[in-house]
C-alpha positions as a Python dict, from the first residue, in 0.01 Angstrom:
ca = {
    (1, 'M'): (0, 0, 0),
    (2, 'K'): (-326, 186, 55),
    (3, 'I'): (-350, 507, 254),
    (4, 'T'): (-655, 683, 390),
    (5, 'K'): (-762, 1033, 295),
    (6, 'R'): (-660, 1150, 642),
    (7, 'Q'): (-312, 997, 601),
    (8, 'L'): (-277, 1156, 257),
    (9, 'R'): (-387, 1494, 395),
    (10, 'K'): (-129, 1462, 673),
    (11, 'I'): (148, 1377, 425),
    (12, 'I'): (51, 1671, 203),
    (13, 'N'): (43, 1909, 498),
    (14, 'E'): (385, 1788, 618),
    (15, 'E'): (533, 1841, 272),
    (16, 'K'): (373, 2187, 246),
    (17, 'A'): (524, 2275, 582),
    (18, 'K'): (870, 2161, 467),
    (19, 'L'): (841, 2370, 152),
    (20, 'S'): (711, 2670, 342),
    (21, 'E'): (999, 2654, 589),
    (22, 'R'): (1238, 2689, 296),
    (23, 'L'): (1070, 3009, 176),
    (24, 'E'): (1254, 3315, 288),
    (25, 'V'): (1052, 3593, 440),
    (26, 'A'): (1100, 3943, 311),
    (27, 'P'): (1352, 4170, 484),
    (28, 'G'): (1192, 4346, 779),
    (29, 'V'): (922, 4077, 816),
    (30, 'S'): (921, 3881, 1143),
    (31, 'V'): (804, 3523, 1186),
    (32, 'F'): (560, 3452, 1470),
    (33, 'N'): (447, 3117, 1610),
    (34, 'I'): (79, 3139, 1709),
    (35, 'S'): (-105, 2859, 1890),
    (36, 'M'): (-480, 2830, 1932),
    (37, 'R'): (-716, 2584, 2095),
    (38, 'I'): (-1055, 2565, 1929),
    (39, 'A'): (-1366, 2355, 1974),
    (40, 'V'): (-1524, 2221, 1656),
    (41, 'D'): (-1771, 1948, 1573),
    (42, 'P'): (-1567, 1647, 1453),
    (43, 'N'): (-1793, 1634, 1146),
    (44, 'A'): (-1671, 1982, 1051),
    (45, 'I'): (-1297, 1908, 1062),
    (46, 'D'): (-1278, 1910, 681),
    (47, 'L'): (-1420, 2264, 684),
    (48, 'L'): (-1150, 2365, 931),
    (49, 'Y'): (-877, 2226, 703),
    (50, 'K'): (-1029, 2409, 404),
    (51, 'A'): (-1049, 2738, 596),
    (52, 'I'): (-683, 2713, 695),
    (53, 'E'): (-569, 2613, 347),
    (54, 'D'): (-763, 2906, 198),
    (55, 'G'): (-567, 3139, 426),
    (56, 'M'): (-231, 2971, 362),
    (57, 'E'): (-143, 3140, 38),
    (58, 'F'): (207, 3277, 87),
    (59, 'N'): (264, 3612, -79),
    (60, 'E'): (618, 3578, -212),
    (61, 'D'): (637, 3946, -312),
    (62, 'D'): (572, 4061, 45),
    (63, 'G'): (720, 3754, 214),
    (64, 'E'): (404, 3719, 419),
    (65, 'G'): (167, 3433, 484),
    (66, 'I'): (111, 3120, 688),
    (67, 'L'): (430, 2914, 672),
    (68, 'S'): (294, 2598, 835),
    (69, 'Y'): (25, 2464, 1063),
    (70, 'D'): (-51, 2151, 1260),
    (71, 'I'): (-386, 2021, 1376),
    (72, 'K'): (-401, 1762, 1651),
    (73, 'E'): (-704, 1636, 1840),
    (74, 'E'): (-666, 1661, 2215),
    (75, 'Q'): (-702, 1336, 2404),
    (76, 'E'): (-933, 1347, 2702),
}
């Protein structure tokens, strides 16, 4: 069975999210759910993924970082 790069990226992101949900945050650290709507050229979506992944590093010592994210294109 062949999968596309986009499908593979989605699978990887889902697995990262599952792993991140299992990480325990440090005592005294709160978890926030933040939603954003952004406009980006469809040709730049890979740059958006890279920017998010660069900021996703979870600092286990402090129990801080991005636990998960989801990117969906809005349908007109």
